[in-house]
SELUM-642798 format. One record per atom (N, C-alpha, C): residue in three letters; x, y, z. Coordinates in steps of 0.05 Angstrom, whole numbers, plus 32768, in hexadecimal, padded with zeros to 4 digits. Layout:
<rs>
AlaXYZ
...
</rs>
This chain:
<rs>
Met7FE386EB7EFA
Met7FDF86DA7F12
Met7FC886C77F0B
Arg7FCB86AE7F0C
Arg7FB4869B7F07
Arg7FA586977F20
Ser7F8A86927F1F
Ser7F7B868D7F36
Ser7F7F86707F40
Pro7F79866B7F5A
Pro7F7D86507F64
Pro7F6B863C7F55
Arg7F5286467F4E
Arg7F4086317F41
Arg7F4C862A7F25
Phe7F59863E7F16
Phe7F6686377EFD
Phe7F7C86237F00
Leu7F8D86287F15
Leu7FA486177F1A
Leu7F9B85FA7F22
Leu7F8585F87F30
Leu7F7B85DE7F38
Leu7F7285CE7F1F
Thr7F6185DD7F0E
Thr7F5885D07EF6
Thr7F6D85C87EE4
Ala7F8385D97EE0
Ala7F9985D27ECF
Ala7FA885BA7ED9
Ser7FAD85B97EF4
Ser7FB985A37F01
Ser7FAB85887EFC
Leu7F8F85897F00
Leu7F8285717EFC
Leu7F8285677EDE
Leu7F80857A7ECC
Leu7F8285747EB0
Leu7F9E85687EA9
Ala7FB485747EB4
Ala7FCE85687EAD
Ala7FD1854D7EB9
Ala7FC685497ED1
Ala7FC9852D7EDC
Ala7FBA85197ECD
Ala7FA285227EC2
Ala7F91850F7EB3
Ala7FA085097E98
Leu7FAC851B7E8B
Leu7FBB85177E74
Leu7FD485057E77
Ala7FE085087E8F
Ala7FF884F97E94
Ala7FF084DD7E9D
Ala7FD984D87EA5
Ala7FD184BD7EAE
Ala7FCE84AB7E97
Pro7FD684917E97
Pro7FD2847D7E82
Pro7FB384777E7D
Gly7FAE846E7E64
Gly7F9384677E5F
Gly7F82847D7E52
Cys7F69847B7E52
Cys7F58848E7E44
Cys7F4B84A27E57
Ile7F4484B97E4C
Ile7F3884CF7E5B
Ile7F1984CC7E54
Ile7F0A84C97E68
Ile7EED84C77E64
Ile7EE084E37E6A
Ile7ED384EE7E56
Ile7EC785087E59
Ile7EA985017E5A
Pro7E9D850B7E71
Pro7E7F85047E75
Pro7E6F85127E5E
Lys7E5A85037E58
Lys7E47850C7E45
Lys7E3585237E50
Pro7E33853A7E43
Pro7E22854F7E4C
Pro7E0685457E4D
Lys7DF685517E60
Lys7DD9854B7E61
Lys7DCB855A7E4B
Pro7DB6854A7E41
Pro7DA585597E2B
Pro7D9585707E36
Phe7D9085827E26
Phe7D81859B7E2F
Phe7D6F85A47E17
Thr7D5B85B27E1E
Thr7D4985BE7E09
Thr7D4985DE7E0D
Leu7D4485EC7DF7
Leu7D4486087DF6
Leu7D2C86117DE6
Ser7D1A861F7DF2
Ser7D0286287DE4
Ser7D0A86427DD5
Val7D0186447DBA
Val7D05865A7DA9
Val7CEA86637DA0
Pro7CE5867D7DA5
Pro7CCA86877D9B
Pro7CC686857D7D
Gly7CB1867D7D73
Gly7CAB867B7D55
Gly7CA386967D4A
Lys7CA586987D31
Lys7C9E86AF7D22
Lys7C9286A97D07
Glu7C8086B67CFF
Glu7C7486B07CE4
Glu7C8686B77CCD
Leu7C8986A57CBB
Leu7C9A86A97CA4
Leu7C8F86C07C93
Ile7CA186D17C88
Ile7C9786E77C77
Ile7CA586E27C5B
Glu7C9886EA7C47
Glu7CA486E87C2B
Glu7CB687007C26
Ile7CCE86F97C1C
Ile7CE2870C7C16
Ile7CE287147BF9
Glu7CDF872D7BF3
Glu7CDE87367BD9
Glu7CF987327BCA
Ala7CF7872B7BAF
Ala7D0F87277BA0
Ala7D1E87427B9D
Ala7D3987407BA0
Ala7D4A87587B9C
Ala7D4687637B7F
Pro7D46877E7B7E
Pro7D4287887B62
Pro7D5A87837B50
Ala7D56877D7B36
Ala7D6B87767B24
Ala7D7C878F7B21
Ile7D9687897B1E
Ile7DA987A07B1A
Ile7DB4879D7AFE
Glu7DAE87B07AEF
Glu7DB987B17AD4
Glu7DD587BE7AD4
Ala7DE887AD7ACB
Ala7E0487B57AC9
Ala7E0887C67AAF
Ala7E1487DC7AB1
Ala7E1A87ED7A9B
Ala7E3587E87A93
Leu7E3A87E27A78
Leu7E5587DD7A6D
Leu7E5E87F77A5F
Val7E7488007A6A
Val7E7E88187A5F
Val7E9688127A4E
Val7E9788177A35
Val7EAA88107A22
Val7EB7882A7A18
Ser7ED2882C7A1B
Ser7EDF88447A11
Ser7EE2884379F3
Asp7EE6885979E7
Asp7EEA885B79C9
Asp7F03884E79C1
Ala7F18884D79D3
Ala7F32884279CC
Ala7F32882279CC
Ser7F1D881679D7
Ser7F1C87F879D8
Ser7F0187F079CC
Pro7EFE87EE79B2
Pro7EE687E679A7
Pro7EE087C879AC
Val7EC787C179AF
Val7EBF87A579B3
Val7EB987987999
Thr7EC887827994
Thr7EC28773797B
Thr7EB487597983
Ser7EA087517974
Ser7E9287397978
Ser7EA387217970
Ala7EA1870C797F
Ala7EB086F3797A
Ala7EA186E37964
Pro7EB286D47954
Pro7EA586C5793D
Pro7E9486AE794A
Ala7E8286A6793C
Ala7E6E86917943
Ala7E8086767947
Pro7E7D8668795D
Pro7E8D864F7960
Pro7E8186397950
Gly7E918624794A
Gly7E86860E793D
Gly7E88860F7920
Ala7E8F86257913
Ala7E90862778F6
Ala7EA8861978EC
Pro7EA7860578DB
Pro7EBE85F778D1
Pro7ECD860878BE
Ser7EE9860578BF
Ser7EFB861478AD
Ser7EF786097890
Pro7EF98619787D
Pro7EF586107862
Pro7F0D85FF7859
Arg7F0885EA7849
Arg7F1E85D9783F
Arg7F2585E27822
Thr7F3E85E1781D
Thr7F4885E87803
Thr7F5B85D377F9
Asp7F6185D377E0
Asp7F7585C277D3
Asp7F7185A477DB
Ile7F58859B77D8
Ile7F4F858077DF
Ile7F5A856E77C9
Arg7F69855A77D3
Arg7F75854677C0
Arg7F70852977C9
Gly7F67851877B6
Gly7F6384FC77BA
Gly7F4784F577C5
Ala7F36850877CA
Ala7F1C850277D5
Ala7F0A84F477C0
Gly7F0084DC77C8
Gly7EED84CF77B8
Gly7EF984BA77A5
Asp7F1484B977A4
Asp7F2084A57791
Asp7F248489779B
Gly7F1C848677B6
Gly7F1E846B77C2
Gly7F3A845F77C9
Ser7F4E847377C4
Ser7F6A846A77C9
Ser7F72847177E6
Met7F83846077F2
Met7F8E8465780B
Met7FAC846B780A
Met7FB5847377F3
Met7FD1847777EE
Met7FD6849677F0
Ile7FEF849D77F8
Ile7FF784BA77F9
Ile800A84BB77E1
Glu800084C977CC
Glu801184CB77B4
Glu802984DE77B4
Thr802984EF77C9
Thr803E850477CA
Thr805884F777D5
Val805884E077DF
Val807084D577EC
Val807D84C477D7
Thr809784CA77D3
Thr80A984BB77C1
Thr80C484B877CF
Val80CB849F77D2
Val80E5849977DF
Val80F6848A77CA
Thr810D849677C6
Thr8120848977B3
Thr813B848477C1
Gly814C847577B3
Gly8166847077BF
Gly816E845477C3
Ala815C844377CF
Ala8161842777D4
Ala815A841677BB
Gly816B840577B4
Gly816783F2779F
Gly815083DE77A6
Lys814383D57792
Lys812D83C17796
Lys813783A6779F
Asp815183A0779B
Asp815B838577A0
Asp8164838277BD
Ile8164839877CD
Ile816E839577E8
Ile8157838F77FA
Pro815C83807811
Pro814583797822
Pro813B83917831
His812383917838
His811683A77848
His810D83997862
Arg811E839E7877
Arg8119838D7891
Arg810F839F78A6
Ala810C83B978A2
Ala810783CC78B8
Ala80F483E178AD
Pro80E483ED78BF
Pro80D3840478B6
Pro80E3841C78AD
Asn80D8842B789C
Asn80E684437891
Asn80DD845A78A2
Phe80E8845E78BA
Phe80E3847478CB
Phe80F1848D78C1
Ser80E384A378C4
Ser80F084BE78BD
Ser810384C778D2
Pro811484DA78CC
Pro812684E478E2
Pro811684F178F8
Glu80FF84FC78F4
Glu80EE8506790A
Glu80E584F0791B
Gln80DC84DA7910
Gln80D384C47921
Gln80EA84B7792F
Ala810284B57924
Ala811984AA7932
Ala812184BB7948
Ala811F84D67945
Ala812584E9795B
Ala811184E57972
Ala80F784E1796A
Ala80E384DD797E
Ala80E984C3798F
Met80F084AE7980
Met80F88495798F
Met8110849A79A2
Met812384A87998
Met813A84AE79AA
Met813184BF79C1
Cys811F84D179BD
Cys811484E179D4
Cys810684CE79E9
Ala80F684BB79DF
Ala80E884A879F1
Ala80FC849779FF
Ala8112848F79F1
Ala8127847E79FE
Ala8136848C7A14
Gln813A84A67A10
Gln814884B67A24
Gln813584B87A3C
Lys811B84BF7A38
Lys810984C17A4D
Lys810784A77A5D
Met8107848E7A52
Met810584757A5F
Met8120846D7A6C
Gly813584797A61
Gly815084707A6B
Gly815884557A60
Phe814E844C7A49
Phe815684347A3D
Phe815884367A20
Gly816D842A7A13
Gly8170842979F7
Gly8178844479EA
Gly8183845679FA
Gly8189847179F1
Gly819E847179DA
Glu81B3846079DF
Glu81CA845F79CC
Glu81BF845479B1
Ser81B2843D79B4
Ser81A884317999
Ser81958444798B
Ala818784537999
Ala81738465798C
Ala8183847C797F
Arg81998484798B
Arg81A984997980
Arg81B6848F7965
Arg81C084767967
Arg81CC846A794E
Arg81B784697938
Met819E8461793F
Met8189845E792C
Met81828478791F
His8182848E7931
His817B84A97925
His819284B27912
Glu81AB84AE791A
Glu81C084B67908
Glu81BF84A778EE
Ala81BA848B78EF
Ala81B9847D78D6
Ala81A1848478C5
Thr818B848C78D1
Thr8172849778C3
Thr817884B078B6
Val818584C378C2
Val818E84DC78B5
Val81A084D7789D
Lys81B484C678A1
Lys81C784BF788B
Lys81B884B27874
Ala81A384A2787A
Ala819584947864
Ala818584A97854
Lys817984BA7861
Lys816984D07854
Lys817A84E07843
Gln819284E8784C
Gln81A584F7783D
Gln81B184E77825
Ala81B484CD7829
Ala81BD84BB7813
Ala81AA84BB77FD
Arg818E84BB7802
Arg817B84BB77EE
Arg817B84D477DD
Ala818084EB77EB
Ala8182850477DD
Ala819C850577CB
Asp81B284FA77D7
Asp81CA84FA77C9
Asp81C984E877B0
Leu81BA84D177B2
Leu81B784C0779A
Leu81A784CE7784
Asp819284DC778C
Asp818284EB7777
Asp819384FF776B
Ala81A6850B7778
Ala81B78521776F
Ala81D085157760
Gly81D384FC7760
Gly81EA84F07753
Gly820484F27761
Lys820284F7777C
Lys821A84FA778B
Lys822684DD7795
Ile821484CB7798
Ile821E84B077A0
Ile8211849C778D
Thr821B8483778D
Thr8210846C777C
Thr81FA845F778C
Leu81EC844F777C
Leu81D6843F7789
Leu81DF842C779D
Lys81F784207797
Lys8202840C77AA
Lys8209841B77C4
Gln8215843377C2
Gln821A844177DD
Gln81FF844877EB
Ala81EB845077DC
Ala81D2845677EA
Ala81C7843D77F6
Asp81C9842677E9
Asp81BE840D77F4
Asp81CD8405780E
Glu81E6840A780E
Glu81F684027826
Glu81EF8414783D
Ile81EA842D7839
Ile81E1843F784C
Ile81C584387857
Glu81B484307845
Glu81998428784D
Glu8198840F785E
Leu81AA83FB7857
Leu81AC83E37867
Leu81B783E77884
Lys81CA83FB7886
Lys81D3840378A0
Lys81BC841078AF
Arg81AB841F78A2
Arg8193842C78B1
Arg8181841578BB
Gln817D840278AA
Gln816A83EB78B3
Gln817683DC78CA
Asp819083D778C9
Asp819D83CA78E1
Asp819B83DA78FA
Ala819D83F578F7
Ala819C8406790F
Ala817F84077919
Val816C84067908
Val815084067912
Val814983EC7920
Leu815483D47914
Leu814E83BB7920
Leu815B83BA793C
Asn817383C3793E
Asn818283C27956
Asn817583D2796C
Tyr816883E77965
Tyr815983F87978
Tyr813E83E97980
Met812F83DF796B
Met811683D27971
Met811983B87980
Leu812E83A97979
Leu8134838F7988
Leu8153838F798F
Pro8159839879A8
Pro8173839979AE
Pro8183837F79B1
Val8173836979B2
Val8180834E79B2
Val818083437996
Pro819683427989
Pro81968339796B
Pro8187831F7966
Ile818A830B7978
Ile817E82F17974
Ile815F82F47971
Leu81538308797D
Leu8137830A797C
Leu812B83117960
Asn813D831C794F
Asn813583237934
Asn812E83097925
Leu813882F3792E
Leu813282DA791F
Leu811882CD7929
Ile810D82D7793F
Ile80F682CC794C
Ile80DE82DF794A
Val80E382F77951
Val80CE830B7953
Val80CF8320793D
Gly80BA83267930
Gly80B9833B791D
Gly80BB8357792B
Pro80CE83677926
Pro80D1837F7934
Pro80BC8395792D
Ala80AF83927917
Ala809B83A6790E
Ala8084839878FF
Glu806D83A47900
Glu8055839B78F2
Glu805583A278D5
Lys804A839178C4
Lys8047839778A8
Lys8029839878A2
Lys802083A2788C
Lys800583A77885
Lys7FF6838D7884
Gln80028378787B
Gln7FF3835F7878
Gln7FF083517893
Asp7FFD835B78AA
Asp7FFA834F78C3
Asp7FE4835E78D3
Leu7FDA837578C9
Leu7FC7838478D9
Leu7FAA837878D6
Pro7F9A837E78EB
Pro7F7F837478EA
Pro7F6E837C78D3
Lys7F5B836C78CB
Lys7F4A837578B6
Lys7F36838A78C0
Pro7F2D839B78AD
Pro7F1A83B078B5
Pro7EFD83A678BB
Val7EFB839378CD
Val7EE0838878D4
Val7EDF838578F2
Tyr7EC9838D78FE
Tyr7EC38388791A
Tyr7EA7837C791D
Arg7EA883617925
Arg7E8E83547927
Arg7E7F8355790C
Ser7E678361790B
Ser7E59836378F3
Ser7E5C837D78E4
Val7E6E838E78EE
Val7E7283AA78E3
Val7E8D83AB78D0
Val7E8983B278B8
Val7E9E83B578A5
Val7EA283D2789E
Leu7EBB83D87894
Leu7EC283F4788B
Leu7EC383F3786D
Asp7EB184037860
Asp7EAF84067844
Asp7EB9841F783A
Asn7EC084207822
Asn7EC6843A7812
Asn7EDB844B7821
Thr7EEE843E782D
Thr7F04844F783A
Thr7F1384607824
Asp7F198478782C
Asp7F25848B7818
Asp7F38849E7828
Leu7F5084A2781E
Leu7F6384B47828
Leu7F6384CD7818
Phe7F6484E47823
Phe7F6584FD7814
Phe7F7385127826
Thr7F7D85267819
Thr7F8C853D7826
Thr7F7D8558781E
Phe7F81856A7830
Phe7F778585782A
Phe7F868599783C
Lys7F8285B17838
Lys7F8E85C77847
Lys7F7785D57856
Glu7F7E85DA7870
Glu7F6B85E77882
Glu7F7C85FB7893
Asn7F7486147892
Asn7F82862978A0
Asn7F9F86297898
Gly7FA686247880
Gly7FC086257876
Gly7FD1860C787B
Lys7FC785F77889
Lys7FD385E07890
Lys7FC985C77880
Glu7FDA85B57879
Glu7FD3859E786B
Glu7FC88589787D
Val7FB1857D7876
Val7FA4856A7888
Val7FA185507879
Thr7FA685397886
Thr7FA2851F7879
Thr7F8985127887
Ala7F7685097879
Ala7F5D84FD7885
Ala7F5684E47877
Val7F4784D37884
Val7F3C84B97879
Val7F1E84B9787E
Ser7F1084B2786A
Ser7EF284AF786C
Ser7EE984957865
Gly7ED2848D786B
Gly7EC684747865
Gly7EAA84707871
Val7EA08458786E
Val7E8584527877
Val7E8684397889
Ala7E7C843A78A0
Ala7E7A842378B3
Ala7E5E841678AE
Arg7E5D83FC78A9
Arg7E4383F078A1
Arg7E4083D878B3
Asn7E2883D678BF
Asn7E2183C078D0
Asn7E1183AD78C0
Thr7E1E839678B9
Thr7E11838178A8
Thr7E00836C78B9
Gly7E00837078D3
Gly7DF4835B78E3
Gly7DD9836378EC
Thr7DCE83547900
Thr7DB283587909
Thr7DB183637926
Glu7DCA836A7931
Glu7DCA8373794C
Glu7DD88390794D
Arg7DD1839F7961
Arg7DDE83BA7964
Arg7DF983B6796C
Ile7E0B83C47961
Ile7E2983C17966
Ile7E3383DC796F
Glu7E4083DC7986
Glu7E4F83F37992
Glu7E6C83F07987
Leu7E768407797B
Leu7E8D8406796C
Leu7EA5840C797E
Pro7EBC83FD797A
Pro7ED584027987
Pro7EE3841B7977
Pro7EF884267981
Pro7F06843B7973
Pro7F1184307957
Leu7F1884437945
Leu7F24843E792C
Leu7F418444792E
Thr7F5284317922
Thr7F6F84367922
Thr7F7884397906
Leu7F8784507903
Leu7F94845678E9
Leu7FB0845078E9
Arg7FBA844378D5
Arg7FD8843B78D4
Arg7FE5844978BD
Ala7FFC845678C3
Ala800D845F78AC
Ala801F844A78A3
Ile801E84447889
Ile802E842F787E
Ile8043843B786C
Asp805C8431786E
Asp8072843C785D
Asp8070842D7841
Glu808484347830
Glu808484297815
Glu808B840B7816
Trp80958400782A
Trp809C83E3782C
Trp808783D3783C
Gly807183E07843
Gly805C83D27850
Gly805F83D1786E
Phe807183DF787A
Phe807283DF7897
Phe806283F478A3
Ser805583EF78BB
Ser8046840178CB
Ser805A841478D8
Ile8059842C78D3
Ile806D843F78DF
Ile8060845278F4
Ala8047845478F5
Ala803884637908
Ala801A845C7908
Gly800E8464791F
Gly7FF1845E7921
Gly7FE284707933
Gln7FC88470792F
Gln7FB884847940
Gln7F9C84757943
Ser7F928475795B
Ser7F78846B7962
Ser7F6484837967
Ser7F4D8482795B
Ser7F3A8498795D
Ser7F1E848C795F
Leu7F0E849C796D
Leu7EF184947971
Leu7EE1849B7958
Phe7ECC848B7951
Phe7EBB8490793D
Phe7EA984A87945
Pro7E9F84B67932
Pro7E8C84CC793A
Pro7E7084C27944
Phe7E6D84A87945
Phe7E55849C794F
Phe7E5C84847960
Glu7E4A847C7972
Glu7E4F84687986
Glu7E47844B797C
Ala7E338448796C
Ala7E28842E7965
Ala7E1A842F794C
Leu7E1484167941
Leu7E0784137928
Leu7DF08400792E
Glu7DD984077925
Glu7DC283F57925
Glu7DC483DF7911
Pro7DB483CA7912
Pro7DB583B578FD
Pro7DB183C178E1
Gly7DC183BB78CD
Gly7DBF83C578B2
Gly7DC683E378AF
Glu7DCE83F178C4
Glu7DD4840D78C2
Glu7DF0841178B7
Ala7DF4842778A8
Ala7E0E842F789E
Ala7E12844E78A3
Lys7E28845678AD
Lys7E2D847178B2
Lys7E49847A78A6
Ala7E4C8492789C
Ala7E65849D7891
Ala7E7584A878A8
Trp7E8F84A878A5
Trp7EA184B178B9
Trp7EBA84BD78AC
Glu7EC784D078BB
Glu7EDF84DC78B1
Glu7EF284E078C9
Val7F0B84D878C8
Val7F1F84DA78DC
Val7F3784E678D1
Arg7F4484F978E0
Arg7F5D850678D6
Arg7F7584F678E3
Leu7F8984F078D0
Leu7FA284E578D9
Leu7FB484FC78E0
Leu7FBA84FE78F9
Leu7FCA85147903
Leu7FE8851278FD
Asn7FF3852478ED
Asn8010852478E7
Asn801A850978DE
Pro8012850078C8
Pro801F84E678BD
Pro803C84E878B9
Pro804B84D478BF
Pro806884D578BC
Pro807084DA789D
Glu808884E4789A
Glu809284EC7880
Glu809084D6786C
Tyr809684BE7873
Tyr809884A87860
Tyr807D8498785E
Thr806784A47866
Thr804D84957865
Thr804684937846
Arg8041847B783E
Arg803C84767822
Arg801E846D7821
Glu801384627835
Glu7FF684587835
Glu7FEC845A7851
Val7FD0845B7854
Val7FC4845B786E
Val7FB28443786E
Tyr7FB384337882
Tyr7FA0841C7885
Tyr7F8F841F789F
Val7F768417789C
Val7F64841B78B4
Val7F5A840078BC
His7F5683FD78D7
His7F4B83E678E2
His7F3E83EC78FE
Phe7F2E83DB790A
Phe7F2583E07924
Phe7F3883DB7938
Ala7F3783EA794F
Ala7F4783E37967
Ala7F3A83CE7978
Pro7F4B83BE7986
Pro7F6883BE7987
Pro7F7483B2796F
Pro7F9083B6796C
Pro7FA183C6797E
Pro7F9D83E4797E
Phe7FA183F07994
Phe7F9F840C7997
Phe7FBA84197990
Met7FB9842E7982
Met7FD4843C797B
Met7FD284597986
Tyr7FE88463798F
Tyr7FEA847E7999
Tyr800684897993
Arg800784A37996
Arg802284B17992
Arg802E84B879AB
Ser804684B179AE
Ser805584B979C8
Ser805A84D779C9
Pro805584E379E0
Pro805B850079E2
Pro8079850579E1
Arg8081851B79D2
Arg809C852479CF
Arg80A1853B79E3
Asp80AB853579F9
Asp80AF854A7A0D
Asp80CD854C7A17
Cys80E085447A06
Cys80FD85497A0C
Cys810385677A0C
Asp8118856D7A1A
Asp812085897A1D
Asp813385917A05
Phe813B85AA7A06
Phe814D85B479F5
Phe814785B279D6
Phe813085B879CF
Phe812685B579B4
Phe811B85CF79AA
Asp812485D97993
Asp811985F37988
Asp811285ED796C
Pro80F985EA7964
Pro80F185E37949
Pro80FB85F97934
Ala80FF8611793D
Ala81088626792A
Ala812586227922
Thr813586147931
Thr8151860F7929
Thr815785F47923
Phe814485E27924
Phe814985C47920
Phe815185BE7903
Asp816685B078FF
Asp816F85A778E4
Asp816C858978E2
Ala8159858178D3
Ala8153856378D1
Ala8169855378C3
Ser817C856178B6
Ser8191855378A8
Ser81AB855378B8
Ala81AB855F78D0
Ala81C4856078E0
Ala81C2854D78F7
Pro81D985437902
Pro81D78533791B
Pro81CC85427930
Leu81C185347945
Leu81B38540795A
Leu81C78551796D
Gly81E18549796C
Gly81F58558797C
Gly82008570796E
Ala81F785747956
Ala8204858B7948
Ala81F985A57953
Pro820985BC7954
Pro81FF85D5795E
Pro81E985DF794D
Ala81D785ED7959
Ala81C185F87949
Ala81CB8611793C
Pro81C1861A7924
Pro81C786327917
Pro81BE864A7926
Ala81CA86617921
Ala81C2867A792E
Ala81A486817928
Pro8198868E793A
Pro817A86947935
Pro817586A1791A
Asn818686B47912
Asn818186C478F9
Asn819086B878E1
Glu819E86A178E5
Glu81AC869778CE
Glu819B868778BC
Pro819C868D78A2
Pro8189867E788E
Pro81908661788E
Ser817B8651788A
Ser818086357889
Ser817386287870
Asp817D86137866
Asp81718607784E
Asp815E85F07856
Val815785F0786F
Val814585DB7878
Val812885E57874
Thr811985D77867
Thr80FD85DE7862
Thr80EA85CC7875
Val80D985DA7883
Val80C685CB7892
Val80B085C0787F
Arg80AD85A57880
Arg80998599786D
Arg807E85A37871
Arg807485A0788B
Arg805985A87892
Arg805885B878A9
Ala804685CB78AA
Ala804585DC78C2
Ala803985CD78DA
Asp802985B978D5
Asp801B85AC78EB
Asp802B859278F3
Arg8042858D78E8
Arg8051857478EF
Arg8068857C7902
Pro80698571791A
Pro80808579792B
Pro809A856B7921
Val80AE85797926
Val80C9856D791F
Val80D88568793B
Met80EC8558793A
Met80F8854F7953
Met811485527950
Gly812285557968
Gly813F85577968
Gly8149856F7977
Gly8162856D797F
Gly816B8585798E
Gly818A85807995
Pro8196859579A1
Pro81B1859379A7
Pro81B9858079BE
Asp81D2857979C1
Asp81DC856A79D8
Asp81CE854E79DA
Gly81C5854479C5
Gly81B8852A79C7
Gly819C852A79D1
Ala818F854179D6
Ala8175854079DE
Ala8163854579C8
Cys8149853E79CC
Cys8135854279B7
Cys811C854979C3
Gly8107854F79B2
Gly80EE855579BE
Gly80DD856479AA
Cys80C5856979AF
Cys80B4857A799F
Cys809B858079AF
Asp8087858C79A1
Asp8070859279B1
Asp8060857879B5
Gln8048857A79C0
Gln803A856279C8
Gln802A855779B0
Ser802C85637997
Ser801F85587980
Ser802B853C7978
Pro8019852B796F
Pro802385117965
Pro80328512794C
Thr804385007947
Thr805284FF792D
Thr804184F17918
</rs>
């Protein structure tokens, strides 16, 4: 049972809320409150508590290795010779008299492009045809070396691969007569930024933690009279026909060079494509990056680089004649037309 005073207050409040306009709440009057003072006293610090660590005999404690220690490099090749060529890459099959109109992408790169096309929802079919033609061209080169096909047959397959690559890169054929679909080495910027030049560039490879690593070293030299802040460095992977097939932009290990100063640098080229014949360096822009490969239905343990992407994967325990070239290079492809790999760049 509510009291009459409560009902009256509730009625007045309901009427005020139902009335149009604003509700004016009177401002309360200021007031003061006297609080008795007290002298401040110093509080003693709490005694330190020593935590005792009890370790059982069954779980011995092992000390962690000191961080920052670089892994040893073994099997160093090409260091100090001043060459930017990768001598381990040999591509055979195509005759020297046929035109070379398109970059020599590897099957892994073609699968990555098809992955990107599927993610964007554009050019998926032309990307699939490019990947199939790229796989056939790689097999044709092996068949030519084995004497299974003639040079003329290998050249015909190579020309079809080039057509498929051009159709993917420029879906409107008339544009091939106006726009170059790919960059070549002679079209790339010179290795100069204002008064800074790149000297003594050198490509070399080595093994680290059991993996093969490709790196480029050099010297950045400021020939001017002003302090220069450096832009990133761009590394380009060049195929045997002079096309740029991949790139990577990286920061220098230093930010600027004083007048007349020179500093050495070293940058690793992450996962160079299979058909990389040379590496060219210049200052950014242009900036180069690797697209992430995040398509589904991909298992690197069962991927067959020589089979179409729609082919069924072999059984997990079934032996395969496919050899993974490098442990640190991702491979791409998968069943049902899907592709993908880890987030490592190609």
